[in-house]
N, C-alpha and C positions, 0 to 999 in steps of 0.2 A: 630371535625367530618370531617373534610374532611382529617386526619393521620388515621383515622379507617382504618385497614385493608379491603379490597376486597376479602371478603370469597369466591366468589364464581370464581375470576377473574384466580384463576390455571384451573380452570375447562373448559376441549373442550365445546364447543356448544354440540356434538350430547349426552353430558353426562350432560349437562343441562338440556336437551329436558326433559332428560330419565328421570331425577329427579324431571322434576317441573310438567309434565304427571298424574307420581305415585303418587306424594303426591298431587297436583289442584285433585284427581281422588277422592283420599283418602278421602280426607276431605268433599270435594261436600258432598259425601255416607254419611259420619258421621257424618255432619249438619242435613242430610237427614233424618238420620236411628234416630236421636232425635230430629225430628220435628221440626227444625228451617225453620221458612220461607227464602222462597228462599235459603235455603242452596246449591243447587249447582250451585248457581252460588256467593254466599256470599264468600262459603268454598275456590275456585279459584282464587278470587279478594285475600283474602289474604292472602293466600302461594304464591302470584304473587307478592306482596308486602315485603315482604320480600328478597325472590328472586332479584328483584329491586333494595332494599337497599344498600342490599349484594352483591352489584356489578356482578348483571348477567347481561353479553354481550347477551344475545337472544333478542329476542323483535316477536310478534306475527304479519305476516303477515295482511294487513289491510285487502286481501283476506278475512282470515280466520273470521274475525271480519265483515264481512260484510257477510258472510252465518251464523255466530252465527245470525247479525240480525237479515235476512232473513227468519230464519224460527222462532223466534217468532214474530215476525209479519204474518210469515202463520200462526202460532200455534193463535194467536189472533180474526187473521180470524173466523175462526171457530169460536168462539161467536157472529160472530155479524152476528145476522137476522134483519128482516124483521117489527119485534116486539122491538127490543132495537133499533133500529134506529126512531122509528117513538114515542120512548121515549126520544131518544136525542129530536130530534126536538122540540118535546112541552114544553123541559127543556133549549132553545137554551139561554132565557134573561139571568136566573142565569149560566151558563154557563160561557155565555162571562163576566158577570160583575166578577166572581173568575177567570177567566183569570188575567182580568185589571186588579182587585189586588194582582194579583200575583206578576207581573211586576211590577207595582206600590211599593209593598213592595226590589222589587232586589234593584232600586232603591235607599233606600230610609237604605235600609245593605249595597251598596256600599259608600256610603256618608257617615254611621259611620264610616266602615272602614276609611277612607279618615282622620275625622276630628280625630279619635283616633286612629288607628294602625299607620299609617304614610304612610298608600299606596297610590302610587300617586292616582290620579282623577279617569281617562283615564280606567289604571289597573283595580283598583277597582270596576269601573260600567262594566263591559267583565265579568269581574271575580264571579259579581256578581249574573249573568243574569241567571231566572235560567231555567237549560236545556239544551241542543245543543250543550254542548262541545266543539264539533269538527269544528262546526258553529264557535262559541263565540271564539274560538281561532284561527282559520285564518281569521277570519273578523279583529279580536286586531288586527293585528300588522296593518295593513294599517290604521288607526287612533292613529298612534305612540305609543301605549301600548305594556305590556309588556308579549309578551306573554310566558315566560317561568314562569310565575307568575299567569296570569290568568288560563293558562293550570293546577295547581296545586291550585290554588280556583276551579275551576270546580271539580275535581278528589278530593277532600278533603272532597268538600261537596259530592258527588257523596258516598261514603262511609261512612259520616256521615246518609246521610240518610238510607244507606241499614243497618245501625246496629240498627240506632231509628227505623227503620219502623219495623225489625223482632222483636223486646224489645217490641215496639206498640203494635204488632201486638199476639208474645205469653199476654202481658196481657188480649187483650181483647178475648184472648180464640179463637183465630178464627182457625182452621182447616187447619190442611198442608195437602203438596200434590195434592192441585190439577191441578198442571200442567199433571200430571201421570193420573190422573182422565180422564182428558180432554182429551188425547192424544189417553187415550184408544176409550171411546167411539167413539174419531174421526177414528178409526180403525174400529171400529165394527160398525160404522154404514155403511159399504160399505168397508169391506178392499179387495181386488183385484189389482194385477197388474198394471190393467189403472188406477186407480186411485191415487194410487202412480207416477209410472209416470207423470200424469199429474200433481201433486202436486208439481212436483219433476219438471217437465219443468217452471210448474209457477214460481215459485220459483226461479229458475235463470231466467229467466225472467224478471221478477222482481228487483232483484240487478242487470240489468245490465240496465236496463234502470232506476233506482233510481240513479246508483253508480256517479254522477258531481251534485246531492242535497243533503243539509243538512240534516242527516241522511234519505236520499233520498233511503238505501239500507233493509230497515226498511219503512219506511213508502209505497211505491209503491206496496210492495208484498204483506202488508197489504191491502191495497185498490185495487188494482188487486184481490187476492185472497181472500176479501170480496164481490166483485164485482160476481166476476164467481159463489159463494156457493148462494149468494142471488139470482140469476138469475135461481142456477139449475142446470149449466151448472158443475159444480165444487164439488166431496165428497171429501174436506182433508184429507188427509192417511196421521199421521205422525208418526216414530217409537219411542217410548221410547229412543233408546242410541242415536238416532240423537238430542233430545233436552236434551239430557243431556249434547252435546256434544257441540248444541248453548251456552247453559247456560257457558259450561268452560269455550266458548273460548273467550267469551265475557271479562269474571271475570278477564281473565287471560291478554288480551291487556289494560284493565282499569290499572290493578296493576303492569302493568311492566313498566309504564308511568313512578311511582314514584321512578326512578334512584337518587343514591345518590347524582350525582352532584345538580339535579332540590331541594334535598332534603335539602344540606348547602345552596343554593344561599339563601331557604327561611324560614330558619331555625329559623333565630331569628323572622318573621313575622306568626310561623308558627299556633301559641296558637289563634293568633287575627282572623286570615282566619278562625281556627274551630268555633271561639267562633261569626264568622262573618254567616257559618254558621247553626250553634247552631241555631239563633236568626234566619233568615232565615225560619227554619226548625218549629220554636215555631207562626209565626207570620202566619205561613201557617197552625198551625193544628188549630191558634186559630181560623181565615176563616173557618175550616172544620167546629166548630162545629155549628154555623150560618146555615153556607151550607146543612148539613145535616141536620137541619128544615126544610129550606126551601120547600127543594128537596124533602123531606118524606124518605132520604138514611140513610141508617148502614153508621155509625162515616168512618168506616175503607174505604169503597168503596170510602166516597170524599174526607179525609186523603190523602188515597194512592193520587187523583185524582188531590190532592190542594201541593202535596209532590215536592220539587224541585228536582226532580230527574232526571234525561233521560226515556228519553224516556221509553228504553227496557227495564232498571231498573224499571222505576214501572212496565211497562204492566207484565215482570216476576211474581213479589209482587202480582200482581194481580189475577193474576192463580192460584199461588203456595194458596191461604190463600180464594180463593173462592170468591172474594170480583167480584163489577158489571165490569167485564171488559170494555162495550160499555162505563160505562160512564168514567173511566180509563184514556182509549185511546181517547174517543173526548172531554177530559180538557187535557190532555198533546201533543196533536195531535193540534188543536188548540191556546195552549200556544208556544210549538215550533216556530210558520207561526209570529205570534202576538214578540216574540224573537226578528228574524231574521229582522222583519219589521223595530221594534221601538228599537234594540241597536243602532244604531247611536248617533238618537237619544235621548235615556234614556244615552248615554257617554257625547255627547255635556252638558246638564241640570244637570247629579251631576257633571261636574267639573266649568260651570256657578255657581254652590250652594255652590264648596268646595271656591272659592275663588282661590288665588294666594297661589300654595305651598310655 
């Protein structure tokens, strides 16, 4: 692996950017045409993974990633109505139970990866934590874990979640194009330059306020935009091209992290990481069957709500498949906070159970 040629290394950065933009955009539109759920996110991510492994030197700036997350947050905020919030409040015991169940599953998977895959306990615990990838990577360094392996485990799981989620959505016959319709309804509701300007102002303010918080560039625009819309002070207006750009930015940011040195470093344990990701997804899917009946919700919505992907990824897939966006956002957000709060405790718990290395 390490001696393989870096195909993109001789190309200049502008050439790499142009090639990435064209191929990522084309792949996103092609998958959208094929009605693949979250195709405008999945296509750029897969193209960026190929670029990263082939030696691309370019990296998407974190501000572009933050802007993409903020746009997804604002789009999701458009789905947050008073009726949705009341419904979520009424179901909070089951939502809390599902969150605790998923966090427990992550500890179990971390222990399996330690015992079977030979991954150090601390690294396995942080790498198997569901969601909040950037927060888990930064926090893992403080507790002696290998952040390179943690990052790879987190983003390998993101890829598995998206690809399996797309297959599950197609298997269940979910219709696609949800986000496009969603944006169109937002635009038609009250489209004018004032609403567009206020939406962008809220977006920028939310990103600035949440820039130093884990997943804050998505959560703060979501909460701020949702609060203003529920109060009637804002009619969220987002053009279609901005949504496609946001999806592409998030996909490319994730994909370009799969560079050759990282893949070389973890190559021997990559099958174990994929196995751990699939095990985590399977456990969450089994719990979704039970919760779907208890919550009287469709399986796809509960599956996306419990799926161990990132908040932004699941929000995109929920809107693309016309799922219950409010439920997905509520459960994913609650789990995000739970993982951040309990991350250190779960890491120590897995280390104790794993015993001496």
